[in-house]
N, C-alpha and C positions, 0 to 999 in steps of 0.2 A: 504493500500500500504506500510506503514511503516513496518508492520510485514512481508508482502510477499516479499518486496524488500528492505532489510536493506542496501544493497550495501556497506558492510563493507570494501571492497577492493578498493573502489573509494575514492580517496583523494580529498574531496570537502565539502563545506558547503551544507548540504542537508535540504531541506524544503519540507515537505509533506503537500500539499494544499488540503483541502476538497472541493469537488465540491458544488456549490450552490444547495440547495434543498435536499442534501443528508447528512447522518450522523449527526454530530453536527449542521449542517446548515439546517436541515429539517424544513419545515414550520409547523406552528401549525396544529395539526391533523395528522402529521406524514405520514405514508404510505397511509392512507385513503385519505388524501388530495392530495398526489401525484397521486394516482389512479384516483381521480376526475379530476385532471388537464389533465392527459393522455386521459381520455375519452372525455373531452370537446375539447381539442386542443393540441395534443402531440407536435405539431410543435412550436406554439407560447407560450404555457404555460409551456412546459418542455424543449424542445431542446434549445430554445432561451435563457431562463435564465440560464440553466445549461452550455451549450457549449459556446455560444457566451458570456454569462456572465463571465465565467471563463477566457476566453481569454481577455475580457475587463479589468479584474482585474489585469492582469499580470504587467502592468506598475507600478501600485501602490505597488505591491509586491516587484518589483525591487527597487523602491524608498526607501521602508522600509529597505531592506537589506543594501543598501548603507548608509542610515542614522545610522544604527546600526553597521557599519564597518564590515559587513559580505560579502561585495562585493565592488570591486574597481570601481571607476567611469570609464565608457567606456567598462567595461568587459561584455562579453556575457554570456548567460545562457544555460544550458542543461535541456531539458525537457523529462520526461518519462510519457506517458499517456496510460491508458487502456480504451478501449471502448469509452464512452463519453469523457473521459479524452484525448483519442487519437484524437477525433474530435476537442476538444478544442485546442490541440497542433497544429493541422493543421490550425485551424482558426487563432491562434496566428502567425503562419508563414505567412499566407495570409495577416494579418493586418500589420505585420512588424513594430509594435510599439516598440518592444523590440528585441535586437540582439540575435538570437538563432543560435548557431553554431552546436549543436548536439541534436539529439532527438531519442528516442526509442518509437515506437508506437505499442502497444500490442492489437491485435484484434480490431483495430480502426474502428469506423464509418467514412466514407469519406464525410459525409455531411447529411443534413436533409433528402434528398430523400432516402438515404440508411437507415437512422434511422426509417423513416416512413414505409419502406418496412419491416423492422424487427418487428415493432409494429403490422403491419397488419398480418404478419405471425404468431406472438405469440397470437394475440387476435381473429383473424378471422374477424376483423372489417375493414371497408374501411374508410380511412382518407378523410375528406372533405377539399380539398384544397381551399384556398382563395388567393386573389391577394397578401396579405401580406406574407402568408406562401410560395407562389411560388417565391416571391422575395427573401425570406430568403434561400430557397433551392438553388437558383442560386448563392447567395452570399457565401454560405457555401460549395458549390460543389468543393472539392479539385481538382478534375480532370480538372475543368474549370479554375483553378488558378495556374497551375503548374509553370508558369513563375515567379510568386511571391514567391511560396514556394521554388523554386530552385535558387532564385536570387543570394544568396551568397554561393551556394553549401554547405548547411548544411549537416553534416554527419547523414544520416537517416537510421535507422534500423527498418524495419517492421517485426513484428513477428505475423504471421497469422496461427492459428492452423488448422490442417487438419480436425479436428472434430468439428470446430466451427459451430454450427447450428443456430447462431443468425446473424452473419455478413456474407454478401455475399463475398466470397473469390475472386470472379471475379472483384469486385469493387476495391479491394486493388491491385490486379495484374494489372488492367488497369491503375490505378494511377501510379504505379511504372514504367510501360512501357512509360507512357507519360512524366515522369520525366527524364528518361534516356538521351534523346537528349540534355538536358541542362547541363549535367555533363561532357560530353566530355571525356577528359583524366583523369578526377577525378571520374570515374564511381565506383571506389572502395569505395567511400563515400556514395553510395546508395546500400542498400541490402534488399532483401526480403527473409526471412527464414520461412519455414513451418514446425514447430515441429510436428512430427508424434504423433497422438493420443491426441493432445492438443485441449481441448474444449474451449468454451467461458469463462467459470469460471475456468481458468487454475490453480488458487491458491489453489483450493480444492483437487488437486491431487498431492501428494508428488513428484512423478517422474517428472511430467510436471513442477511443481514449481521449481525444481532443474534446469531443462533445461532453463527456462526463467530467473532465477537468474544468471546463468552462462553467457548466451548470452547477457543479459543486462549489467552485470558487465564488461565483456570482451570488449563490444563495447565502453563503456564509458572510460575505461582505455586506449584503443587503439586510441580513438579520443578525447583527452583533448581539451576543448574549447580554 
C-alpha cells in the first residue's frame, strides 16, 4: 500500500499497517500455512485474525502514535483499506474504539459472509459453517451495523471496481444504500464510485492505479479529519 498509495499531496502523518498473517507478519510456513488455514476454516483461522485482529489492534496503534507525539490527544484518525483491509476498516467503525472521521474503502469485503462467498467462488469448495463462524458473520456484517458505522457521519468513500471478480458489487451498493438515511443533509460525506475497468488487484494496472490514487488523495484532502 505504501508504494501504491504514497498520498504525497495529503498533509498528514501516514502509517502503513501490515495486516496480521500477511507480508512481514506471515506465520511460519508462509503461504503454505495460510492455505492450510483457509482450507481448515477460512472464517475463524483467516478472517478473524486478519480482519477482526487488525481492527482490535487499532487502539494500540493510536496509543503508540500519541506517545511518540505523532498524534494529539483526542484527535481522530483517517483510514484507507483495501479488500480485507476494507473489512477491517468497517469493523473498526463498528467497534468505535477509536474516533474515525474519514475513510476510503477500496474493493472492500463487507463482512465474513461476503469473504466466504469469495472463497467458495475462487476454490469451488463449500465452507462448513459453525455456531462460532455464524456469530462472527453476524458481528462483522457491515450492513447489519450501519447505525454504528454512521454514528458520527464519517466521510466514507467506497471505490468498487466495475471489473472486480472477487467482491460482490451488490454487497457494497446495498451497504451504501443502507447508510444513506443516517447522513441526512450530510449525504455528500458518503460516496460510492465505480472506476471503469478496475479489477480487484487494481494496483497492477497503471491506469487504474492512477485513478485510485487521485480519488483517494482528493477525498482525503477535501475531508480533513
